[in-house]
C-alpha positions in Angstrom: -62.7 45.1 156.2 -60.0 44.9 159.3 -56.6 43.9 158.3 -53.9 42.8 160.8 -50.3 43.3 161.1 -47.9 40.8 163.0 -45.5 42.2 165.0 -43.3 39.2 165.5 -41.4 39.1 168.4 -41.3 35.6 170.2 -43.1 35.4 173.1 -43.8 39.2 173.1 -45.6 38.7 169.6 -49.0 41.0 169.1 -51.1 41.6 166.5 -52.3 45.0 165.6 -55.8 45.3 163.9 -56.5 48.0 161.7 -59.9 48.7 160.4 -63.2 50.3 160.9 -65.8 49.6 163.8 -62.8 48.0 166.0 -63.5 50.3 168.9 -67.1 48.6 169.3 -66.1 45.4 168.8 -63.1 45.8 171.7 -65.2 43.6 174.1 -64.7 40.9 171.6 -60.8 41.1 171.0 -60.2 41.5 175.0 -62.3 38.7 176.3 -60.4 36.4 173.5 -57.0 37.9 174.8 -57.5 37.8 178.3 -60.7 36.3 179.6 -62.9 37.4 182.5 -60.0 39.4 184.1 -59.9 42.7 185.9 -59.5 45.6 183.1 -58.7 49.2 184.0 -58.6 52.0 181.4 -56.3 54.8 181.5 -57.6 57.8 179.0 -57.4 61.4 179.3 -60.1 63.9 179.7 -60.9 64.7 176.0 -61.2 61.1 174.7 -62.9 59.9 177.6 -66.0 62.5 176.2 -65.9 60.8 172.8 -64.7 57.4 173.2 -65.0 55.7 176.7 -68.8 55.1 176.7 -68.8 53.2 173.5 -65.5 51.4 174.9 -67.4 50.5 178.3 -70.3 49.3 176.7 -68.6 47.3 174.4 -66.7 45.4 177.2 -70.2 45.1 179.1 -71.4 43.6 176.1 -69.0 40.6 176.9 -69.7 40.4 180.6 -66.3 42.3 181.3 -66.2 44.9 184.1 -63.7 48.0 183.6 -62.8 50.9 185.6 -61.2 53.9 184.2 -59.4 56.9 185.0 -59.2 60.0 182.7 -56.2 62.5 183.2 -55.7 65.7 181.7 -55.5 66.1 178.0 -52.0 67.3 176.7 -48.3 66.7 176.4 -47.5 67.9 180.1 -49.5 64.7 181.2 -46.2 62.7 180.6 -45.0 63.6 183.8 -43.6 62.1 186.9 -46.9 63.4 188.9 -49.6 62.0 186.6 -47.4 58.8 186.4 -47.7 58.2 190.0 -51.5 59.3 189.9 -51.8 56.6 187.5 -49.8 53.9 189.3 -51.6 54.6 192.5 -54.7 54.4 190.6 -54.1 50.9 189.4 -53.0 49.7 192.5 -56.3 51.1 193.9 -57.9 49.1 191.6 -55.8 45.9 192.6 -54.6 45.4 189.2 -52.5 42.0 189.0 -50.1 40.7 186.7 -52.5 38.8 184.6 -55.1 41.5 184.8 -55.1 44.5 181.9 -54.4 48.0 181.3 -56.3 49.5 178.6 -54.7 52.8 176.6 -57.6 54.4 175.4 -55.8 57.7 173.8 -53.0 59.4 171.6 -49.8 58.7 172.0 -49.2 60.6 175.7 -51.9 58.3 177.0 -50.4 55.6 175.3 -46.9 56.4 176.3 -48.0 57.2 179.8 -50.1 53.9 180.3 -47.5 51.6 178.8 -44.9 52.7 181.3 -47.4 52.4 184.3 -47.9 49.2 183.0 -44.6 48.2 182.7 -43.4 49.0 186.3 -46.6 48.1 188.2 -46.0 44.7 189.9 -42.6 44.7 187.2 -45.2 44.1 184.4 -48.8 43.8 183.3 -50.5 43.5 180.1 -51.9 46.3 178.5 -53.7 46.7 175.3 -53.4 50.0 173.3 -56.5 51.5 171.7 -54.9 54.4 169.9 -57.8 57.6 169.1 -54.9 59.7 167.1 -53.5 59.1 163.7 -49.9 59.7 165.3 -50.5 57.3 167.9 -52.1 55.1 165.1 -48.7 54.8 163.1 -46.1 55.0 165.4 -46.4 55.2 169.1 -48.7 52.5 169.9 -46.6 49.9 168.1 -42.9 48.9 168.8 -43.5 48.9 172.8 -41.5 52.0 173.7 -43.0 53.7 176.8 -42.2 56.5 179.1 -42.5 60.0 180.0 -40.7 63.6 179.6 -38.3 65.4 181.9 -37.5 69.1 181.9 -33.9 67.8 180.4 -35.6 66.5 177.4 -38.5 64.4 175.9 -39.3 60.8 176.5 -35.9 60.6 178.7 -37.7 58.1 181.6 -39.4 55.0 180.3 -39.2 51.3 179.4 -39.3 49.0 176.5 -42.6 47.2 177.5 -44.9 45.6 174.5 -48.6 45.8 174.3 -50.4 42.6 173.8 -52.7 43.6 171.4 -53.2 47.2 169.5 -56.8 48.2 168.1 -56.3 51.2 165.7 -60.1 52.1 164.6 -59.7 54.1 161.7 -63.2 55.5 162.3 -62.4 57.4 165.3 -59.6 59.6 163.3 -63.0 61.4 161.9 -63.5 62.9 165.6 -59.9 64.4 165.7 -59.7 68.3 165.3 -58.1 69.1 162.1 -54.5 70.6 163.4 -54.5 67.4 165.5 -55.4 64.9 162.0 -52.4 67.0 160.4 -50.0 66.9 163.2 -50.3 62.9 162.9 -49.5 63.0 159.3 -45.7 64.2 160.3 -45.5 60.5 161.7 -47.1 59.2 158.5 -44.7 61.0 156.1 -41.6 60.4 157.9 -42.1 56.3 156.7 -41.8 57.3 153.2 -38.7 59.9 154.0 -36.8 57.4 155.9 -37.5 53.9 153.7 -39.6 53.8 151.0 -39.6 56.5 148.2 -42.6 54.9 146.5 -44.8 55.3 149.6 -44.1 59.1 149.7 -44.6 59.4 145.9 -48.1 57.7 146.9 -48.6 60.2 149.8 -47.9 62.9 147.4 -50.8 62.1 145.2 -53.5 60.7 147.9 -52.6 62.3 151.2 -54.5 65.5 150.8 -57.7 63.2 150.7 -57.0 61.3 154.0 -59.0 63.1 156.3 -62.6 62.4 154.1 -61.5 59.2 152.7 -61.8 56.1 155.3 -60.2 53.7 152.8 -56.8 55.6 152.1 -56.8 56.4 155.8 -56.8 52.4 156.1 -54.0 52.1 153.5 -51.7 54.9 154.8 -52.0 53.5 158.7 -51.7 49.8 157.5 -48.4 51.0 155.7 -46.8 52.6 158.1 -47.7 49.8 161.2 -46.0 47.4 158.7 -43.2 49.3 158.1 -42.6 50.0 161.7 -43.5 46.3 162.5 -40.6 45.4 160.5 -38.2 47.7 161.7 -39.1 46.9 165.2 -38.6 43.1 164.8 -35.2 43.5 163.4 -34.2 45.7 166.2 -36.6 45.8 169.2 -34.3 47.7 171.6 -33.1 50.4 169.3 -29.6 48.9 169.1 -29.4 50.1 165.4 -31.8 49.9 162.3 -34.8 51.3 164.6 -33.0 54.9 165.2 -34.1 55.6 161.8 -37.8 56.0 163.1 -36.5 58.9 164.8 -35.9 61.0 161.6 -36.9 64.7 162.1 -37.1 63.8 166.1 -33.5 65.2 167.2 -34.7 68.3 165.7 -38.3 68.1 166.9 -37.6 67.0 170.5 -35.5 70.0 171.1 -38.2 72.1 169.6 -41.1 70.7 171.6 -38.9 71.0 174.8 -38.1 74.7 173.9 -41.7 75.4 173.8 -42.4 73.8 177.1 -44.5 70.8 175.3 -47.1 73.1 175.0 -50.0 73.8 172.0 -47.5 76.0 170.3 -45.9 73.3 168.9 -47.6 69.5 168.5 -45.2 66.4 168.7 -46.1 65.7 164.7 -45.9 69.6 163.6 -42.3 69.1 165.5 -41.4 66.1 163.7 -42.2 68.0 160.2 -40.2 70.4 160.7 -37.2 68.3 162.0 -37.7 65.9 158.8 -37.4 69.5 156.9 -34.3 70.4 158.8 -33.0 66.7 158.3 -33.1 67.0 154.6 -31.8 70.7 154.5 -28.9 69.4 156.5 -28.6 66.5 154.2 -28.3 68.5 151.0 -26.1 71.1 152.7 -23.5 68.2 153.6 -23.8 67.2 150.1 -25.5 63.8 150.6 -29.0 64.4 148.6 -29.7 66.6 145.8 -30.8 70.5 146.3 -34.4 69.5 145.2 -34.9 66.8 147.7 -35.7 69.6 150.7 -37.5 71.5 148.4 -39.7 68.8 147.6 -40.0 67.6 151.0 -41.0 71.3 152.3 -43.4 71.7 149.3 -45.3 68.4 150.7 -45.6 69.5 153.9 -47.1 72.9 153.1 -49.5 71.1 150.8 -50.6 69.3 154.1 -50.8 72.2 156.2 -48.1 71.3 158.3 -45.0 73.9 159.4 -41.4 73.2 157.7 -39.6 76.1 159.2 -38.8 77.3 162.9 -40.0 80.8 161.9 -43.4 79.1 161.7 -43.6 78.7 165.3 -45.7 81.1 167.3 -44.1 83.1 169.8 -40.2 83.4 170.8 -37.4 80.8 171.2 -34.4 80.2 172.8 -31.3 81.1 170.9 -29.3 78.2 168.7 -27.1 77.6 171.4 -30.0 76.7 173.7 -31.6 74.5 171.0 -28.3 72.7 170.5 -28.0 72.2 174.3 -31.6 70.9 174.2 -30.6 68.4 171.3 -27.8 67.2 173.4 -30.2 65.9 175.9 -31.9 63.5 173.2 -31.7 59.8 174.1 -30.0 58.9 170.9 -26.5 60.7 172.0 -23.8 58.0 172.4 -20.3 58.9 174.2 -21.3 62.6 174.1 -21.8 62.9 170.5 -24.9 63.8 168.7 -26.2 61.4 166.3 -28.5 62.4 163.1 -30.7 60.8 160.8 -30.0 62.1 157.6 -30.7 61.3 154.2 -29.2 60.1 150.8 -32.4 61.0 148.9 -35.9 60.5 150.0 -36.4 57.0 151.1 -32.9 56.6 151.9 -32.0 57.3 155.5 -29.1 56.6 158.0 -27.8 57.6 161.1 -24.6 59.1 161.6 -22.4 60.9 164.6 -20.2 62.5 162.0 -21.9 65.8 161.2 -20.1 69.4 161.7 -22.0 71.3 164.3 -21.7 74.5 162.7 -23.3 73.4 159.7 -26.2 72.4 162.0 -26.3 75.8 163.8 -26.5 77.4 160.1 -29.4 75.1 159.2 -31.3 76.3 162.3 -30.3 80.1 161.6 -31.8 79.7 157.8 -35.0 78.0 159.3 -35.7 80.9 161.8 -35.6 83.5 158.8 -38.1 81.7 156.9 
């Protein structure tokens, strides 16, 4: 059964379809959305080997012609160089404003393709077909697009909403185990930031997500519905939407410190960041001492890291990590903003944090 979550943003509204077999039906969905327009697909080499042919076949079955460009896989692709490659290729394909760019891949391709679509001819329509758990529950929804900089993650970008999102639960079965676990870091975030009952449900059901498609769909649908509600109320992150960055201030700094490499995947950084946010919250007396332990135990149960000491290899010192955190896009008037919690399911944004306490939390997490 396919479920639909509507992201209601007036003239920029769109549907997120969630279910099994959606890749095989993509041609029908795209034809209904765009008619007989030119289609250009941006993907990566790893995803192309698994899913590009079925997508092309689905489009061709509806009489739609498409060209595809496969970029290198990995976080390093979110760069000026690869963005330039994508945009110049799209121009060479003669993509016009009413044509369609399809992002087939995980968060890296979704972010880069969305940004390319945003700046191409000052805005071209695009469709997200997310192929990772992380992308299905988070990055494909909400219109945040962009690339990374040596100064920090996602510092260059634009808000550009997709016209449609097709989240095929079946494609998640092709994910490497580590990538699936990393994507779960963004799922658990939703329970921690605003839905304690969802966190309770995850504690009971999350260990079976990888092998149970129905549970996967339920987790994805609930996560998307939560994000859609927040995006509808705060599309450009003027307030409430910042809650979606729970764990990200720490996590993005750790990703930058590891060179956006396979040493630390994004969802793993988010998991460590969520654990650190709850540890900091407890030290500040905002939540109970039991909450950080409960969060860490669940992350461990799901095979995710919860401490900096679990990141392989050497890391910069705390001052360097703090400097990276200061480059976070949530900084306002030179003050670091943190997403902290009064308890599981009750997160809030604040810039009133003693940075010495942050250093203490970093140090404790390094010791393991």
